[in-house]
Backbone bond lengths (Angstrom), bond angles and torsions (degrees), N, CA, C in turn:
res aa  C-N    CA-C-N  psi(-1)  N-CA   C-N-CA  omega(-1)  CA-C   N-CA-C  phi
1 M - - - 1.469 - - 1.512 109.70 -
2 R 1.311 116.15 128.05 1.455 120.87 178.40 1.522 110.02 -76.29
3 N 1.305 115.29 153.44 1.462 120.64 177.97 1.520 109.55 -81.76
4 I 1.341 118.19 108.43 1.448 121.81 177.47 1.520 107.90 -82.65
5 E 1.325 116.42 108.60 1.468 119.71 -176.50 1.512 109.22 -142.04
6 L 1.316 116.88 103.77 1.448 120.59 176.46 1.523 109.65 -82.06
7 R 1.357 114.68 158.30 1.453 119.41 -172.45 1.524 112.03 -92.08
8 H 1.274 116.18 89.13 1.452 122.65 175.06 1.506 106.38 -154.54
9 S 1.313 116.94 164.38 1.458 118.55 -174.91 1.509 110.35 -100.13
10 F 1.304 116.73 99.43 1.449 118.68 168.68 1.503 114.15 -148.65
11 P 1.379 122.38 -59.72 1.444 116.71 -159.82 1.514 113.95 -80.18
12 H 1.310 115.96 106.62 1.451 122.28 168.00 1.515 106.46 -124.58
13 L 1.300 116.82 134.26 1.453 119.81 -175.45 1.520 112.21 -84.66
14 L 1.324 117.66 -19.55 1.462 120.62 -171.70 1.512 110.59 -110.25
15 P 1.325 119.55 82.75 1.456 122.30 -175.08 1.517 113.12 -67.26
16 G 1.365 115.43 129.94 1.454 119.81 173.45 1.516 114.78 64.88
17 R 1.337 117.53 15.12 1.452 119.16 -179.70 1.515 109.38 -89.18
18 S 1.318 117.30 131.63 1.455 120.95 178.59 1.522 109.15 -93.09
19 L 1.333 114.81 169.23 1.459 119.98 -177.20 1.515 111.45 -58.55
20 K 1.335 117.40 -41.18 1.463 119.11 -177.59 1.533 111.09 -66.43
21 N 1.357 117.27 -27.50 1.457 120.03 177.81 1.520 112.12 -72.86
22 L 1.346 116.60 -21.21 1.463 120.02 -177.31 1.530 112.79 -87.63
23 V 1.322 117.36 -14.12 1.460 120.65 -176.92 1.532 112.41 -55.83
24 P 1.361 120.46 -46.22 1.461 118.79 178.81 1.518 112.80 -57.05
25 G 1.330 117.43 -36.77 1.458 120.05 179.27 1.517 111.48 -65.71
26 F 1.342 116.86 -40.20 1.450 120.01 177.47 1.527 111.29 -64.90
27 V 1.332 116.24 -39.02 1.461 120.05 178.96 1.524 110.63 -62.33
28 L 1.331 116.65 -45.40 1.465 119.95 178.20 1.520 111.18 -61.35
29 A 1.341 116.25 -39.78 1.455 119.32 179.17 1.525 111.23 -63.97
30 L 1.331 116.54 -39.87 1.461 119.89 179.03 1.520 111.37 -65.73
31 L 1.355 116.68 -38.01 1.451 119.89 178.06 1.524 111.65 -65.73
32 A 1.340 115.38 -26.62 1.465 119.76 -178.13 1.519 112.73 -86.77
33 M 1.322 118.76 -0.19 1.460 121.90 -174.72 1.523 114.72 -52.74
34 P 1.342 119.94 -46.92 1.465 118.61 -177.61 1.525 112.72 -57.85
35 A 1.330 117.11 -46.64 1.463 119.83 -178.95 1.518 111.27 -66.50
36 L 1.333 116.59 -40.56 1.463 119.81 -178.25 1.518 111.28 -70.96
37 A 1.316 116.86 -32.61 1.457 119.57 176.85 1.518 110.90 -62.18
38 A 1.341 115.43 -37.41 1.461 119.38 177.02 1.518 110.90 -66.03
39 E 1.344 116.00 -35.68 1.460 119.74 -179.84 1.516 111.98 -70.35
40 Q 1.332 118.61 -25.04 1.448 120.60 -175.89 1.512 111.65 -59.78
41 S 1.347 116.26 -33.93 1.448 119.30 178.86 1.514 111.54 -62.05
42 Q 1.336 117.50 -20.24 1.448 121.74 178.03 1.524 111.35 -95.03
43 G 1.340 117.64 2.17 1.451 121.45 176.34 1.504 115.12 104.18
44 N 1.325 119.86 -3.60 1.461 122.31 177.00 1.528 109.41 -83.54
45 V 1.326 117.74 134.66 1.459 120.95 -174.70 1.524 110.14 -133.63
46 L 1.325 116.92 130.86 1.458 123.25 172.47 1.520 108.17 -107.14
47 T 1.315 117.20 130.74 1.460 122.84 178.52 1.522 109.17 -121.27
48 L 1.329 116.06 126.34 1.455 122.92 176.70 1.525 108.70 -120.10
49 G 1.308 116.35 145.88 1.451 117.78 178.41 1.513 112.36 -177.01
50 G 1.304 114.55 -178.57 1.458 120.49 179.49 1.506 110.73 -166.92
51 G 1.322 114.71 170.66 1.452 119.99 179.99 1.511 110.03 170.39
52 V 1.330 116.45 -143.35 1.457 121.50 -178.48 1.523 110.21 -135.29
53 D 1.333 115.43 148.92 1.459 123.52 170.88 1.520 108.52 -116.25
54 V 1.323 116.68 143.22 1.463 122.26 177.10 1.524 107.86 -122.58
55 A 1.331 117.12 123.11 1.462 121.72 -176.91 1.528 108.78 -160.19
56 P 1.335 117.72 166.01 1.469 119.63 174.58 1.529 110.87 -60.84
57 R 1.335 117.21 156.36 1.463 121.08 179.39 1.523 111.23 -61.90
58 Y 1.306 116.67 -31.62 1.460 122.82 169.94 1.521 105.91 -154.49
59 S 1.319 118.68 165.95 1.453 121.40 -178.82 1.525 109.99 -64.06
60 G 1.337 115.91 110.58 1.457 121.49 -177.03 1.511 113.97 109.98
61 S 1.321 118.42 -8.42 1.456 121.44 179.78 1.527 110.72 -72.40
62 D 1.339 116.15 148.99 1.462 120.18 174.71 1.518 111.63 -96.60
63 K 1.321 116.88 8.40 1.463 121.91 177.50 1.524 109.91 -111.81
64 T 1.317 116.26 139.67 1.460 122.50 -177.09 1.515 110.60 -99.19
65 R 1.317 115.73 143.97 1.457 121.88 -179.77 1.524 109.98 -124.74
66 V 1.317 116.70 132.21 1.466 122.57 173.68 1.520 107.28 -102.22
67 S 1.329 116.78 121.27 1.463 120.62 -175.55 1.522 111.10 -125.37
68 A 1.329 115.27 154.41 1.457 120.74 176.94 1.518 110.01 -69.73
69 A 1.325 117.08 140.00 1.461 122.59 179.47 1.518 109.15 -121.55
70 Q 1.326 115.99 130.51 1.457 120.69 178.50 1.522 109.45 -116.65
71 V 1.318 116.44 142.11 1.462 121.82 177.79 1.525 108.51 -123.35
72 V 1.325 116.33 117.62 1.458 122.74 172.34 1.532 105.91 -136.38
73 E 1.325 116.82 106.28 1.463 121.53 -175.66 1.526 109.71 -133.36
74 Y 1.333 114.93 130.17 1.467 119.60 175.13 1.521 108.28 -124.45
75 A 1.334 116.32 116.52 1.462 122.47 -178.76 1.521 109.38 -114.84
76 M 1.332 116.10 128.12 1.457 121.50 -178.57 1.525 110.26 -99.33
77 A 1.316 115.66 152.81 1.454 121.20 -178.40 1.525 112.05 -62.97
78 N 1.346 117.06 -25.21 1.465 119.92 -178.74 1.525 113.05 -82.83
79 G 1.350 117.76 0.75 1.455 121.09 175.86 1.513 115.42 106.23
80 F 1.329 118.28 -14.91 1.460 120.05 178.98 1.529 110.04 -77.63
81 F 1.339 115.93 147.58 1.453 119.94 179.98 1.529 109.65 -147.01
82 I 1.319 115.14 158.03 1.459 122.15 174.92 1.521 107.71 -149.60
83 G 1.332 117.02 136.70 1.453 117.75 179.78 1.513 112.57 177.28
84 T 1.310 115.44 179.63 1.465 122.34 -176.41 1.520 112.44 -81.29
85 T 1.322 118.09 -13.61 1.462 120.87 -178.55 1.519 112.00 -97.22
86 R 1.336 116.85 -49.89 1.463 120.44 -173.57 1.520 113.77 -102.26
87 G 1.331 118.57 -9.63 1.451 120.69 -177.39 1.516 111.37 85.27
88 I 1.337 116.02 -148.22 1.467 122.45 179.63 1.522 107.29 -115.17
89 G 1.323 116.77 122.71 1.452 117.26 -177.54 1.502 114.29 -172.48
90 Y 1.330 114.09 -162.13 1.467 121.97 -176.26 1.523 108.70 -141.34
91 G 1.319 116.48 142.01 1.460 121.29 176.73 1.512 111.27 -143.26
92 N 1.321 115.87 150.46 1.457 121.29 178.23 1.517 108.09 -157.41
93 N 1.317 117.40 -169.63 1.455 119.40 -179.73 1.523 110.86 -147.09
94 I 1.334 114.08 154.00 1.462 122.82 171.57 1.519 105.90 -125.89
95 G 1.307 116.75 102.95 1.454 120.03 -175.48 1.515 110.98 61.62
96 N 1.330 116.38 -124.36 1.464 121.25 -179.52 1.523 113.39 -86.73
97 L 1.338 117.10 2.01 1.471 121.18 -178.36 1.521 110.19 -101.40
98 D 1.318 116.18 118.39 1.465 121.85 173.57 1.527 108.58 -98.24
99 Y 1.311 116.64 141.85 1.455 120.58 177.69 1.515 109.62 -138.39
100 S 1.326 115.57 153.24 1.465 120.32 179.02 1.516 109.20 -155.68
101 A 1.312 115.63 159.68 1.463 122.64 173.42 1.516 107.19 -146.12
102 A 1.326 116.44 135.33 1.463 119.79 -175.30 1.519 110.64 -145.37
103 L 1.317 114.45 157.29 1.460 122.54 168.54 1.518 106.19 -103.31
104 S 1.320 116.72 119.12 1.452 120.71 -175.26 1.527 109.75 -133.46
105 Y 1.332 117.11 -159.29 1.453 121.35 -175.05 1.517 109.92 -143.09
106 R 1.313 116.98 130.19 1.458 122.83 173.76 1.526 107.95 -98.24
107 V 1.317 116.27 122.80 1.467 119.76 -174.59 1.521 110.88 -68.09
108 G 1.313 115.14 155.60 1.452 121.34 178.28 1.522 112.02 -90.84
109 R 1.326 114.69 -172.42 1.470 120.79 179.25 1.518 109.28 -138.73
110 K 1.318 116.46 132.25 1.457 121.69 179.74 1.526 109.90 -104.68
111 D 1.330 116.41 157.55 1.467 119.84 178.22 1.524 110.60 -98.03
112 K 1.331 114.40 41.13 1.459 121.80 175.55 1.525 107.72 -156.87
113 D 1.326 116.49 163.69 1.459 120.64 177.16 1.527 109.85 -62.87
114 V 1.337 116.21 144.01 1.463 121.35 178.12 1.520 108.74 -116.83
115 S 1.321 115.96 157.74 1.461 121.40 -177.69 1.524 111.05 -72.59
116 S 1.316 116.39 163.95 1.462 121.93 -175.77 1.524 112.57 -69.43
117 D 1.350 117.91 -18.83 1.463 119.12 -179.45 1.525 112.08 -104.04
118 S 1.320 117.80 16.57 1.459 122.08 174.21 1.517 109.08 -100.49
119 I 1.346 117.51 140.71 1.453 119.28 179.63 1.525 111.72 -84.34
120 S 1.320 118.70 -13.42 1.456 121.34 178.82 1.520 110.00 -72.03
121 S 1.337 116.33 149.52 1.453 120.71 172.82 1.529 108.72 -92.93
122 G 1.334 116.90 168.35 1.451 119.14 179.13 1.508 112.22 161.84
123 S 1.341 115.48 161.20 1.452 120.54 -179.50 1.523 109.58 -160.49
124 D 1.332 115.15 148.79 1.458 120.26 174.18 1.529 111.47 -62.74
125 E 1.343 117.17 -21.52 1.465 120.93 178.76 1.529 111.71 -64.35
126 L 1.342 117.78 -16.96 1.464 121.87 -177.18 1.525 112.26 -97.73
127 R 1.322 118.36 13.53 1.465 121.17 -179.60 1.534 110.88 -51.68
128 G 1.332 115.55 129.19 1.443 121.31 -178.83 1.517 114.38 94.93
129 M 1.347 117.58 -12.77 1.470 121.00 179.51 1.522 111.19 -80.36
130 G 1.329 117.26 -17.37 1.453 120.33 -178.95 1.518 112.45 82.01
131 E 1.320 115.55 168.09 1.457 121.88 -178.50 1.529 110.69 -90.64
132 I 1.331 115.97 137.52 1.463 121.91 169.94 1.524 106.58 -98.48
133 K 1.317 116.58 117.36 1.462 119.49 -179.16 1.528 110.89 -74.77
134 G 1.319 115.64 148.89 1.452 120.76 177.07 1.524 111.13 -67.36
135 S 1.345 115.14 159.75 1.462 120.41 -176.75 1.527 110.50 -126.84
136 A 1.342 116.12 137.11 1.466 120.08 164.80 1.519 106.29 -74.12
137 I 1.331 117.15 132.26 1.459 120.48 -175.13 1.527 111.03 -131.74
138 V 1.323 115.71 147.32 1.460 122.54 169.03 1.520 106.53 -92.46
139 V 1.338 116.30 131.27 1.464 121.28 -174.49 1.528 110.17 -124.71
140 P 1.339 119.05 92.46 1.461 120.98 171.55 1.526 109.58 -83.50
141 G 1.319 117.01 145.37 1.457 120.22 -177.83 1.511 112.57 -145.35
142 L 1.327 116.24 149.52 1.460 123.62 176.89 1.518 108.97 -133.75
143 E 1.327 115.91 144.93 1.460 121.40 172.10 1.522 108.46 -141.98
144 Y 1.325 115.82 127.12 1.469 120.19 -179.77 1.525 108.83 -116.54
145 R 1.330 116.20 124.61 1.462 122.16 -179.91 1.527 108.84 -89.09
146 V 1.323 115.72 97.70 1.465 120.75 178.47 1.518 110.16 -66.55
147 T 1.315 115.83 -47.28 1.459 124.03 172.92 1.525 107.22 -140.81
148 D 1.322 116.74 179.95 1.463 119.59 177.48 1.524 111.80 -64.21
149 W 1.348 116.91 -24.14 1.465 119.56 -175.36 1.527 113.25 -110.39
150 L 1.343 117.86 3.83 1.454 120.17 179.88 1.525 110.44 -138.03
151 H 1.334 116.70 115.86 1.457 123.21 179.04 1.532 109.33 -121.14
152 L 1.328 116.34 138.14 1.456 122.77 175.88 1.524 108.48 -104.18
153 Q 1.342 117.28 136.25 1.458 121.16 -174.62 1.519 111.68 -131.02
154 L 1.318 115.25 144.80 1.463 121.92 177.61 1.524 108.08 -145.41
155 Q 1.322 116.59 132.92 1.458 121.29 -177.67 1.526 109.26 -147.82
156 A 1.323 116.95 142.11 1.458 121.64 -179.73 1.522 110.54 -122.03
157 E 1.325 116.14 156.71 1.466 123.26 171.98 1.521 107.73 -122.82
158 V 1.315 116.30 119.01 1.460 121.12 178.11 1.527 107.92 -121.07
159 P 1.327 119.04 109.16 1.467 120.27 -176.66 1.520 111.67 -70.55
160 V 1.333 115.41 139.62 1.465 121.28 174.55 1.523 110.71 -112.64
161 S 1.320 116.88 -7.38 1.466 122.71 168.15 1.518 106.88 -133.58
162 E 1.344 117.22 156.75 1.467 120.29 -174.18 1.532 109.67 47.33
163 R 1.331 116.21 53.03 1.462 121.36 -171.84 1.527 112.80 -66.30
164 D 1.318 116.82 -20.59 1.465 119.49 177.44 1.529 112.30 -69.38
165 N 1.336 116.94 -9.51 1.464 119.63 175.79 1.526 111.82 -70.62
166 G 1.340 117.32 -19.54 1.450 120.32 172.05 1.517 115.48 90.79
167 E 1.346 113.74 169.29 1.455 122.73 -177.45 1.529 110.72 -100.42
168 A 1.329 115.01 157.69 1.461 120.90 176.48 1.522 109.41 -141.87
169 V 1.331 115.71 152.03 1.461 122.63 177.23 1.524 107.77 -129.71
170 H 1.324 116.55 136.61 1.453 122.56 -178.88 1.530 108.66 -123.04
171 F 1.310 116.99 128.96 1.460 121.69 -177.21 1.523 108.87 -134.11
172 G 1.323 115.78 147.41 1.453 116.58 -177.66 1.501 113.63 -173.76
173 I 1.319 114.59 179.39 1.453 122.88 174.45 1.519 107.83 -127.55
174 S 1.311 116.29 148.30 1.462 120.70 175.17 1.515 108.55 -134.21
175 S 1.323 115.39 148.57 1.455 121.38 -178.40 1.522 110.07 -131.74
176 P 1.352 117.70 103.42 1.466 120.70 174.32 1.533 108.44 -76.94
177 F 1.348 115.51 80.88 1.464 118.52 -168.47 1.522 114.34 -84.35
178 Y 1.343 117.56 -8.21 1.469 118.78 175.25 1.517 109.34 -142.47
179 T 1.321 116.16 125.78 1.461 121.91 178.86 1.514 109.10 -139.29
180 S 1.332 115.33 133.42 1.465 121.91 176.05 1.521 107.75 -145.34
181 P 1.328 118.49 172.69 1.475 119.13 179.05 1.527 113.82 -57.07
182 K 1.335 117.40 -24.91 1.463 120.76 -176.74 1.527 113.70 -108.53
183 N 1.335 118.21 -19.79 1.464 120.21 -170.42 1.522 112.72 -137.49
184 D 1.334 115.27 144.78 1.458 123.41 169.44 1.525 107.58 -131.21
185 V 1.334 116.64 129.62 1.464 121.45 177.71 1.528 107.57 -126.12
186 T 1.347 115.91 126.81 1.464 121.26 -176.20 1.531 109.94 -131.03
187 L 1.331 115.39 135.73 1.458 121.82 173.54 1.522 108.24 -106.32
188 A 1.344 117.80 130.20 1.465 121.95 -177.48 1.523 110.37 -128.80
189 L 1.332 115.75 136.30 1.457 123.40 174.54 1.518 107.67 -119.66
190 T 1.342 117.36 128.79 1.459 121.42 -172.82 1.524 110.82 -134.48
191 G 1.329 115.19 141.25 1.456 121.91 171.43 1.516 108.99 -117.44
192 N 1.335 116.79 152.03 1.468 120.95 -176.07 1.527 109.97 -132.49
193 W 1.330 116.25 129.77 1.455 123.22 179.72 1.522 108.89 -116.30
194 G 1.334 116.92 139.39 1.458 121.39 178.39 1.509 111.46 -124.12
195 S 1.331 116.55 146.14 1.460 121.57 174.23 1.526 109.17 -69.85
196 G 1.334 116.27 171.26 1.455 119.64 178.70 1.513 112.61 -57.71
197 K 1.340 116.90 -42.74 1.459 120.40 179.04 1.524 111.46 -63.97
198 Y 1.335 116.22 -42.22 1.463 119.99 -179.92 1.535 110.18 -61.56
199 M 1.324 115.42 -48.54 1.463 120.00 -176.83 1.523 111.75 -63.43
200 Q 1.338 117.24 -42.04 1.451 119.85 -179.90 1.523 111.42 -67.67
201 T 1.341 116.37 -35.34 1.468 120.85 -179.86 1.522 111.78 -65.06
202 Y 1.340 116.87 -46.31 1.459 120.19 -171.32 1.525 114.19 -96.51
203 Y 1.343 117.72 -21.45 1.464 119.26 -176.58 1.528 113.58 -129.34
204 G 1.324 118.22 -9.11 1.447 121.16 179.74 1.523 112.60 -85.62
205 V 1.333 115.53 163.46 1.465 122.33 175.18 1.521 106.77 -132.90
206 S 1.335 116.63 112.45 1.464 120.87 179.65 1.519 110.08 -77.61
207 A 1.331 115.88 172.39 1.464 120.01 178.34 1.526 110.76 -60.82
208 A 1.340 116.68 -42.30 1.466 119.95 179.90 1.526 110.98 -65.88
209 Q 1.340 117.08 -41.36 1.466 120.49 178.90 1.525 110.46 -66.09
210 S 1.327 116.86 -38.22 1.462 120.80 178.84 1.527 110.70 -61.66
211 S 1.336 116.35 -42.93 1.461 120.66 179.97 1.522 111.61 -65.02
212 A 1.347 116.70 -38.10 1.463 120.94 -175.92 1.526 113.19 -81.22
213 S 1.343 116.67 -31.15 1.465 120.13 -172.29 1.520 114.11 -103.87
214 G 1.336 116.46 -25.77 1.458 119.74 -175.35 1.511 113.68 92.66
215 F 1.347 117.82 -8.53 1.459 120.89 175.33 1.536 109.35 -71.29
216 A 1.323 116.52 147.33 1.457 120.77 176.12 1.529 109.68 -67.38
217 R 1.315 116.36 147.43 1.455 119.84 177.89 1.526 109.72 -62.10
218 H 1.345 115.86 141.41 1.465 120.21 -176.84 1.521 108.68 -148.15
219 D 1.323 116.36 113.76 1.463 121.62 176.85 1.524 109.24 -97.30
220 V 1.332 115.38 134.26 1.466 120.92 -173.87 1.522 109.44 -124.02
221 G 1.327 116.62 135.60 1.462 121.45 176.81 1.518 111.39 -102.37
222 A 1.314 116.13 173.33 1.458 121.93 179.50 1.529 110.32 -62.59
223 G 1.336 115.73 146.79 1.461 119.35 177.46 1.518 112.38 162.28
224 I 1.313 115.62 179.41 1.468 121.54 176.08 1.528 108.30 -73.02
225 Y 1.322 115.77 131.65 1.463 119.23 -174.99 1.511 114.86 -118.48
226 I 1.322 118.54 -19.17 1.468 118.80 -178.61 1.525 110.23 -157.78
227 Y 1.321 115.57 144.45 1.466 123.37 170.91 1.528 107.33 -116.60
228 S 1.323 115.29 151.74 1.463 118.07 177.82 1.520 110.98 -144.58
229 M 1.323 115.69 154.35 1.455 123.40 174.77 1.513 107.97 -132.12
230 N 1.322 116.71 133.18 1.458 121.83 -178.48 1.514 111.36 -134.45
231 L 1.321 115.14 142.36 1.457 122.29 171.16 1.522 106.86 -116.52
232 D 1.337 116.05 119.33 1.460 121.61 -176.55 1.517 110.43 -114.20
233 W 1.322 115.46 136.79 1.468 121.07 179.77 1.517 108.67 -129.88
234 T 1.322 116.20 125.68 1.461 122.77 173.57 1.522 108.52 -114.31
235 H 1.330 115.50 122.80 1.463 121.11 179.02 1.527 108.73 -117.23
236 R 1.318 116.49 119.33 1.459 121.79 -179.82 1.530 110.13 -88.49
237 L 1.340 115.35 108.58 1.468 120.00 178.61 1.514 110.83 -70.59
238 T 1.346 115.49 -43.41 1.466 123.29 175.93 1.521 106.88 -141.30
239 S 1.311 116.36 -171.33 1.465 119.75 178.15 1.528 111.78 -68.19
240 R 1.336 117.35 -17.52 1.465 121.23 -177.73 1.530 113.13 -114.89
241 W 1.335 117.77 -34.92 1.458 121.79 -176.70 1.522 111.48 -93.40
242 S 1.343 116.30 135.54 1.462 121.47 178.31 1.521 110.50 -140.01
243 V 1.334 114.82 153.56 1.461 122.41 172.04 1.526 107.60 -114.74
244 L 1.334 116.55 129.75 1.460 122.07 -179.54 1.528 108.29 -117.41
245 A 1.319 116.65 121.22 1.460 121.60 179.39 1.522 109.30 -125.00
246 S 1.322 116.01 142.94 1.459 121.17 -179.17 1.518 109.79 -143.18
247 A 1.323 116.51 139.07 1.464 121.93 175.02 1.518 107.81 -136.91
248 G 1.333 116.45 138.09 1.454 118.22 -177.11 1.507 112.71 -158.46
249 V 1.327 114.20 -178.03 1.457 121.28 178.48 1.521 108.62 -145.56
250 T 1.339 116.94 141.99 1.456 121.68 177.49 1.523 109.34 -118.28
251 Q 1.343 115.99 148.60 1.466 121.82 -179.52 1.518 109.23 -132.49
252 L 1.334 116.77 110.85 1.451 120.86 175.20 1.523 109.56 -72.70
253 T 1.344 116.20 146.08 1.454 120.06 -175.75 1.524 110.58 -143.92
254 G 1.335 116.91 169.68 1.454 121.87 174.37 1.521 112.80 63.24
255 D 1.351 114.44 -148.07 1.470 120.33 -179.39 1.514 112.18 -60.53
256 A 1.335 116.36 -32.68 1.469 119.77 179.12 1.524 110.40 -64.23
257 G 1.322 116.62 -45.08 1.455 120.40 -179.77 1.520 113.05 -64.83
258 D 1.337 116.28 -25.49 1.464 120.74 -179.71 1.531 113.26 -88.37
259 S 1.337 117.56 -0.63 1.455 120.97 -178.21 1.525 111.13 -62.83
260 P 1.334 117.94 140.87 1.473 120.01 178.41 1.527 113.72 -65.90
261 I 1.344 118.06 -16.52 1.463 118.78 177.97 1.525 111.53 -81.86
262 V 1.331 116.99 -11.54 1.466 121.29 -179.19 1.519 109.26 -82.67
263 Q 1.325 115.92 117.47 1.457 122.34 179.48 1.526 111.87 -99.99
264 R 1.351 115.58 -20.81 1.467 120.43 178.98 1.530 108.08 -149.84
265 K 1.319 117.23 122.65 1.459 120.95 -178.19 1.530 112.59 -79.99
266 T 1.320 116.68 -33.48 1.466 121.21 -177.69 1.519 109.41 -108.50
267 S 1.348 116.11 123.90 1.467 119.84 -174.46 1.524 111.13 -135.49
268 P 1.337 117.24 140.90 1.464 120.46 174.29 1.524 110.72 -81.87
269 T 1.312 116.17 151.06 1.467 122.22 174.27 1.531 108.47 -136.43
270 G 1.309 116.36 161.95 1.451 119.61 177.87 1.507 111.80 -173.40
271 S 1.297 116.05 168.20 1.471 121.31 176.17 1.522 109.40 -159.72
272 L 1.317 114.66 155.41 1.464 121.69 175.88 1.518 107.21 -144.55
273 K 1.330 117.14 122.47 1.457 121.26 -176.92 1.529 110.43 -138.43
274 V 1.306 114.50 151.86 1.461 122.55 172.33 1.529 107.70 -118.61
275 T 1.331 116.89 131.92 1.470 120.42 -177.35 1.516 110.90 -128.40
276 Y 1.338 113.51 155.46 1.471 121.46 176.09 1.522 107.18 -130.42
277 S 1.319 117.22 124.76 1.463 122.57 -178.69 1.520 110.75 -114.51
278 F 1.317 115.74 139.01 1.472 118.93 178.98 1.532 109.25 -154.14
């Protein structure tokens, strides 16, 4: 089963967990290496890694934040998976159609600056806007391989907690235009649609928020709110060690782009990670 992962910022399974909180989990994973190594021959794979992510402090911020990135992914040969990227779920395929469903987590947003090892977004520029709590979400996904170099992707977010945060749909195309024994390079173009609740939560300004923050009131309806383009490169150092690099750009549009909290519509993003699989 291929990893269906569209390029947008939402699914993290470990809400509000800092790097120091993850250390015990890494230690347990290392202690489990002998048993898991034996399982790998049956197709089960554990991937551990870390690095940095570069993104705006919140969607629309003109300030960039470098944050710690952790990778803990366990994929089973029968299609079940659990990890910090895709959540807990199952995936399989029928011919050229890959499908998956997972329980994951959409990070929240604070109205103050957050530390580099927090997965939540936030900025002091949002003072008075209040905190948006994170949501547990169901994430169904589809990917259809039209050709080896053209894949169509569709993914939804349906909150099961904090349901007033709203639903989102992500659609896109990806092109794995270069593949070799050591390298994979993929170009991805993604669009993102939000329900009325989603748009008002993340880009709207209510009367109460306007009074507290000083931002002008802004009502937002359902629609496409952001486009993104990403170039991803995976370099395999050995059969177990890999380097993952990504560079991209996002463009806010529509009512979201016109929100008074948006200070910059076009923002660069990137990441650099090192992983070990066994």
